[in-house]
A tleap script that builds the chain and sets N, CA, C and O, in Angstrom:
source leaprc.protein.ff14SB
mol = sequence {
  NMET ASP ALA THR PRO ARG ASN CYS PRO GLY
  CYS GLY TRP LEU VAL THR GLU PRO TYR GLN
  VAL LEU SER ARG HIE ALA THR SER GLU GLY
  VAL LEU VAL TRP SER ARG CYS PRO CYS GLY
  ARG LEU GLN ALA HIE ARG ALA ASP ALA LEU
  VAL VAL ARG SER ASN GLY CYS ARG ARG ALA
  CPRO
}
set mol.1.N position { 27.532 5.133 4.161 }
set mol.1.CA position { 26.247 4.680 4.784 }
set mol.1.C position { 25.272 5.855 4.969 }
set mol.1.O position { 25.685 6.937 5.386 }
set mol.2.N position { 23.987 5.651 4.663 }
set mol.2.CA position { 23.063 6.623 4.509 }
set mol.2.C position { 22.437 6.843 5.911 }
set mol.2.O position { 21.808 5.949 6.477 }
set mol.3.N position { 22.630 8.029 6.427 }
set mol.3.CA position { 22.168 8.358 7.895 }
set mol.3.C position { 20.550 8.805 7.914 }
set mol.3.O position { 19.979 9.127 8.955 }
set mol.4.N position { 19.934 8.776 6.662 }
set mol.4.CA position { 18.497 9.213 6.683 }
set mol.4.C position { 17.570 8.052 7.181 }
set mol.4.O position { 17.651 6.930 6.680 }
set mol.5.N position { 16.804 8.316 8.049 }
set mol.5.CA position { 16.013 7.335 8.765 }
set mol.5.C position { 15.010 6.777 7.478 }
set mol.5.O position { 14.565 7.510 6.595 }
set mol.6.N position { 14.793 5.459 7.583 }
set mol.6.CA position { 14.043 4.912 6.702 }
set mol.6.C position { 12.807 4.703 7.069 }
set mol.6.O position { 12.149 3.950 6.352 }
set mol.7.N position { 12.189 5.277 8.216 }
set mol.7.CA position { 10.908 5.039 8.829 }
set mol.7.C position { 10.566 6.438 9.387 }
set mol.7.O position { 11.375 7.288 9.760 }
set mol.8.N position { 9.285 6.517 9.377 }
set mol.8.CA position { 8.643 7.989 9.941 }
set mol.8.C position { 8.779 8.015 11.393 }
set mol.8.O position { 8.357 7.100 12.100 }
set mol.9.N position { 9.360 9.050 11.845 }
set mol.9.CA position { 9.392 9.284 13.354 }
set mol.9.C position { 8.281 9.269 14.092 }
set mol.9.O position { 8.294 9.052 15.304 }
set mol.10.N position { 7.097 9.530 13.318 }
set mol.10.CA position { 5.843 9.463 14.027 }
set mol.10.C position { 5.096 8.405 14.238 }
set mol.10.O position { 4.547 8.219 15.324 }
set mol.11.N position { 4.982 7.557 13.190 }
set mol.11.CA position { 4.429 6.251 13.168 }
set mol.11.C position { 5.019 5.059 12.846 }
set mol.11.O position { 4.433 4.003 13.082 }
set mol.12.N position { 6.357 5.094 12.218 }
set mol.12.CA position { 7.268 4.154 11.976 }
set mol.12.C position { 7.086 3.541 10.687 }
set mol.12.O position { 7.714 2.512 10.437 }
set mol.13.N position { 6.198 4.111 9.721 }
set mol.13.CA position { 5.973 3.531 8.391 }
set mol.13.C position { 7.040 3.699 7.621 }
set mol.13.O position { 7.662 4.761 7.625 }
set mol.14.N position { 7.385 2.636 6.847 }
set mol.14.CA position { 8.541 2.792 5.951 }
set mol.14.C position { 8.510 3.660 4.736 }
set mol.14.O position { 7.540 3.705 3.980 }
set mol.15.N position { 9.678 4.391 4.569 }
set mol.15.CA position { 9.592 5.438 3.624 }
set mol.15.C position { 9.565 4.807 2.081 }
set mol.15.O position { 9.154 5.442 1.109 }
set mol.16.N position { 10.012 3.613 2.037 }
set mol.16.CA position { 9.989 3.018 0.614 }
set mol.16.C position { 8.631 2.400 0.398 }
set mol.16.O position { 8.418 1.783 -0.645 }
set mol.17.N position { 7.693 2.528 1.330 }
set mol.17.CA position { 6.244 2.109 0.874 }
set mol.17.C position { 5.378 3.127 1.356 }
set mol.17.O position { 4.887 3.051 2.482 }
set mol.18.N position { 5.118 4.235 0.452 }
set mol.18.CA position { 4.262 5.286 0.643 }
set mol.18.C position { 2.694 4.840 1.012 }
set mol.18.O position { 2.072 4.070 0.280 }
set mol.19.N position { 2.238 5.298 1.991 }
set mol.19.CA position { 0.830 4.978 2.431 }
set mol.19.C position { -0.124 5.491 1.511 }
set mol.19.O position { -0.863 4.721 0.898 }
set mol.20.N position { -0.179 6.830 1.344 }
set mol.20.CA position { -0.930 7.628 0.307 }
set mol.20.C position { -0.030 8.604 -0.718 }
set mol.20.O position { 0.515 9.652 -0.373 }
set mol.21.N position { -0.008 8.111 -1.837 }
set mol.21.CA position { 0.783 8.904 -2.845 }
set mol.21.C position { -0.010 10.152 -3.256 }
set mol.21.O position { -1.211 10.066 -3.513 }
set mol.22.N position { 0.623 11.251 -3.316 }
set mol.22.CA position { -0.214 12.433 -3.554 }
set mol.22.C position { 0.082 12.833 -5.054 }
set mol.22.O position { -0.812 13.232 -5.800 }
set mol.23.N position { 1.456 12.694 -5.458 }
set mol.23.CA position { 1.841 12.915 -6.739 }
set mol.23.C position { 3.209 12.522 -7.166 }
set mol.23.O position { 4.115 12.468 -6.335 }
set mol.24.N position { 3.396 12.255 -8.365 }
set mol.24.CA position { 4.595 11.905 -8.887 }
set mol.24.C position { 5.194 12.929 -10.054 }
set mol.24.O position { 4.438 13.394 -10.908 }
set mol.25.N position { 6.423 13.200 -10.024 }
set mol.25.CA position { 7.013 14.300 -10.995 }
set mol.25.C position { 8.337 13.510 -11.416 }
set mol.25.O position { 9.109 12.916 -10.663 }
set mol.26.N position { 8.415 13.652 -12.847 }
set mol.26.CA position { 9.720 13.156 -13.424 }
set mol.26.C position { 10.772 14.202 -13.342 }
set mol.26.O position { 10.449 15.326 -13.726 }
set mol.27.N position { 12.039 14.003 -12.881 }
set mol.27.CA position { 13.010 15.080 -12.853 }
set mol.27.C position { 14.280 14.497 -13.448 }
set mol.27.O position { 14.357 13.325 -13.816 }
set mol.28.N position { 15.223 15.334 -13.520 }
set mol.28.CA position { 16.476 14.909 -14.300 }
set mol.28.C position { 17.219 13.936 -13.365 }
set mol.28.O position { 18.209 13.348 -13.801 }
set mol.29.N position { 16.819 13.749 -12.175 }
set mol.29.CA position { 17.457 12.878 -11.377 }
set mol.29.C position { 16.372 11.595 -10.930 }
set mol.29.O position { 16.599 10.837 -9.988 }
set mol.30.N position { 15.554 11.549 -11.521 }
set mol.30.CA position { 14.678 10.404 -11.225 }
set mol.30.C position { 13.251 10.835 -10.999 }
set mol.30.O position { 12.899 11.974 -11.307 }
set mol.31.N position { 12.394 9.933 -10.455 }
set mol.31.CA position { 10.963 10.193 -10.138 }
set mol.31.C position { 10.766 10.745 -8.749 }
set mol.31.O position { 11.101 10.019 -7.814 }
set mol.32.N position { 10.270 11.930 -8.495 }
set mol.32.CA position { 10.172 12.505 -7.123 }
set mol.32.C position { 8.659 12.092 -6.656 }
set mol.32.O position { 7.663 12.475 -7.269 }
set mol.33.N position { 8.625 11.473 -5.786 }
set mol.33.CA position { 7.136 11.149 -5.040 }
set mol.33.C position { 6.890 11.885 -3.897 }
set mol.33.O position { 7.704 11.943 -2.975 }
set mol.34.N position { 5.627 12.556 -3.892 }
set mol.34.CA position { 5.282 13.170 -2.665 }
set mol.34.C position { 4.089 12.149 -1.932 }
set mol.34.O position { 3.231 11.674 -2.677 }
set mol.35.N position { 4.063 11.885 -0.729 }
set mol.35.CA position { 3.426 11.146 -0.117 }
set mol.35.C position { 3.058 11.439 1.233 }
set mol.35.O position { 3.691 12.329 1.800 }
set mol.36.N position { 2.057 10.787 1.905 }
set mol.36.CA position { 1.590 10.945 3.273 }
set mol.36.C position { 1.769 9.663 3.767 }
set mol.36.O position { 1.550 8.631 3.132 }
set mol.37.N position { 2.281 9.762 5.227 }
set mol.37.CA position { 2.284 8.541 6.130 }
set mol.37.C position { 0.809 8.419 6.893 }
set mol.37.O position { 0.048 9.386 6.872 }
set mol.38.N position { 0.476 7.298 7.504 }
set mol.38.CA position { -0.635 7.041 8.213 }
set mol.38.C position { -0.959 8.356 9.209 }
set mol.38.O position { -2.083 8.795 9.452 }
set mol.39.N position { 0.176 8.812 9.665 }
set mol.39.CA position { 0.070 9.684 10.800 }
set mol.39.C position { -0.210 11.200 10.238 }
set mol.39.O position { -0.493 12.152 10.965 }
set mol.40.N position { -0.088 11.247 8.904 }
set mol.40.CA position { -0.393 12.573 8.228 }
set mol.40.C position { 0.960 13.318 7.860 }
set mol.40.O position { 0.832 14.361 7.218 }
set mol.41.N position { 2.102 12.949 8.157 }
set mol.41.CA position { 3.257 13.618 7.750 }
set mol.41.C position { 3.568 13.555 6.167 }
set mol.41.O position { 3.397 12.523 5.518 }
set mol.42.N position { 3.966 14.567 5.700 }
set mol.42.CA position { 4.262 14.900 4.201 }
set mol.42.C position { 5.625 14.565 4.083 }
set mol.42.O position { 6.469 14.907 4.912 }
set mol.43.N position { 5.879 13.845 2.981 }
set mol.43.CA position { 7.426 13.718 2.617 }
set mol.43.C position { 7.601 13.607 1.200 }
set mol.43.O position { 6.605 13.397 0.509 }
set mol.44.N position { 8.767 13.723 0.655 }
set mol.44.CA position { 9.043 13.707 -0.698 }
set mol.44.C position { 10.362 12.666 -0.809 }
set mol.44.O position { 11.292 12.767 -0.009 }
set mol.45.N position { 10.352 11.754 -1.773 }
set mol.45.CA position { 11.282 10.868 -1.784 }
set mol.45.C position { 11.560 10.511 -3.289 }
set mol.45.O position { 10.709 10.623 -4.170 }
set mol.46.N position { 12.790 10.087 -3.478 }
set mol.46.CA position { 13.344 9.713 -4.975 }
set mol.46.C position { 13.864 8.294 -4.764 }
set mol.46.O position { 14.788 8.105 -3.973 }
set mol.47.N position { 13.287 7.254 -5.464 }
set mol.47.CA position { 13.593 5.793 -5.390 }
set mol.47.C position { 13.467 5.514 -3.917 }
set mol.47.O position { 12.368 5.623 -3.372 }
set mol.48.N position { 14.605 5.138 -3.210 }
set mol.48.CA position { 14.783 4.664 -1.783 }
set mol.48.C position { 15.378 5.781 -0.906 }
set mol.48.O position { 15.730 5.489 0.237 }
set mol.49.N position { 15.521 7.096 -1.380 }
set mol.49.CA position { 16.021 8.125 -0.715 }
set mol.49.C position { 15.163 9.209 -0.318 }
set mol.49.O position { 14.779 9.945 -1.227 }
set mol.50.N position { 14.752 9.479 0.962 }
set mol.50.CA position { 14.068 10.510 1.381 }
set mol.50.C position { 14.788 11.807 1.136 }
set mol.50.O position { 15.982 11.982 1.383 }
set mol.51.N position { 13.834 12.852 0.548 }
set mol.51.CA position { 14.363 14.074 0.120 }
set mol.51.C position { 14.082 15.057 1.098 }
set mol.51.O position { 14.969 15.817 1.488 }
set mol.52.N position { 12.723 15.116 1.600 }
set mol.52.CA position { 12.241 16.137 2.543 }
set mol.52.C position { 11.052 15.384 3.462 }
set mol.52.O position { 10.344 14.515 2.952 }
set mol.53.N position { 10.927 15.716 4.595 }
set mol.53.CA position { 9.797 15.340 5.569 }
set mol.53.C position { 9.396 16.485 6.197 }
set mol.53.O position { 10.233 17.329 6.515 }
set mol.54.N position { 8.050 16.656 6.456 }
set mol.54.CA position { 7.469 17.604 7.303 }
set mol.54.C position { 7.755 17.356 8.772 }
set mol.54.O position { 8.001 16.195 9.100 }
set mol.55.N position { 7.754 18.267 9.655 }
set mol.55.CA position { 8.005 18.151 11.039 }
set mol.55.C position { 6.825 17.602 11.614 }
set mol.55.O position { 6.881 17.345 12.817 }
set mol.56.N position { 5.722 17.360 10.977 }
set mol.56.CA position { 4.365 16.768 11.582 }
set mol.56.C position { 3.350 17.730 12.155 }
set mol.56.O position { 2.324 17.375 12.735 }
set mol.57.N position { 3.744 19.039 11.932 }
set mol.57.CA position { 2.993 20.039 12.686 }
set mol.57.C position { 1.897 20.186 11.612 }
set mol.57.O position { 2.230 20.080 10.432 }
set mol.58.N position { 0.448 20.454 11.985 }
set mol.58.CA position { -0.561 20.798 10.963 }
set mol.58.C position { -1.017 22.238 11.356 }
set mol.58.O position { -0.824 22.790 12.439 }
set mol.59.N position { -1.646 22.724 10.285 }
set mol.59.CA position { -2.066 24.137 10.381 }
set mol.59.C position { -3.481 24.122 11.174 }
set mol.59.O position { -4.250 23.173 11.023 }
set mol.60.N position { -3.757 25.085 11.927 }
set mol.60.CA position { -5.098 24.972 12.595 }
set mol.60.C position { -6.164 25.322 11.533 }
set mol.60.O position { -5.905 26.077 10.596 }
set mol.61.N position { -7.325 24.767 11.706 }
set mol.61.CA position { -8.532 25.158 10.666 }
set mol.61.C position { -9.053 26.509 10.462 }
set mol.61.O position { -9.963 26.705 9.657 }
savepdb mol mol.pdb
quit
């Protein structure tokens, strides 16, 4: 069983339904999608699997 959370810890948005798609890239393992949640977290996922998620910190302007 996959232990990766399927929801954003900040806002609860589903990983499988990106709020804002930033880019899509074809890779040898499938399409990698970079997206943002409504709360602003950046994440990358392939199909239904989360690959990486930001910690939610933002840089100061």
